[in-house]
N, C-alpha and C positions, 0 to 999 in steps of 0.2 A: 771671050771664047775659050781660052786657056783655062781660066778659072773654073768656068762651067764643066769643062772636060775633067778636071780633077775632082771636083764635087760630085760628079754624076758617078765616078768610080767608087765612092764612099757611100752614096746615099740612093742611087738608082733614079732620083728625081730632083730637078733644080727648077725653082720657081723663079722667073724674072718678073719683078712687080711691073704691072702695066704692059707687059709684053707677051707673056705666055709661059709654057711649062716645057721642059725637056725630060723626057723619060727614057730609060734604057732598060733591056732585060734580055734574057737568052732567047727570046722570040718575040714576034710581033704581038701576040696574044697578051703575054705577061706585061709588056711595055704599055700596051694600050689599056689593060685592065688597071694598072697603077695609075696612069693618067686620068682615067674615068673615075675611079675612087677619089682621088684628090679634088678633081672637078665637082663631083657630087657634094662632097665635104664643104667646099668652098660655097657652093650654091645654098647649103643649109645655113651656114654661117651668115651669109648676106641676108637671108630671109629672117632669121632670128633676130639679127641686129636691127633690121628695118621695123620690126615690131617692137622695138624698145629693149630688145636683149633680155635673155633670162639670165639672171646672175648665179647661175650653178656651175660648178667646176669639179673636175676629179683631180684628186691629189696625185703626186707622183708616186706615192706608195700604192695607190689603188691601180694606177696604169701598170706598175711593175707586177702587182698581184695578177693581172690578167695575162702577162706574158707566157707563164708556164701552161696554164690549161689550153690557150689558143696556139701554142707552139710558135711563138713570135719572139724574135730577138729584138730587144729594145735597147738602144744606145742610151745609157743612163745620162751621158753628157748633154743629150737633147732635152733632158727633163729639167735641168738647172736653169 
């Protein structure tokens, strides 16, 4: 629980494998929106994997190139 508390300060969401997800935000709508987005992404991944998985990916450089036009701060450490 303490480790989750520290990580959620840094990332806003913590996923516990086989248990669930913890999200935080300035209000319920932001926290719920983050959780809903992560859940939908996971659902898409599971569906793709169950169909044999598409072997496509986006490079770290391509992800970073999307940050500025979408006004998103990306932690470069998460891409390594």
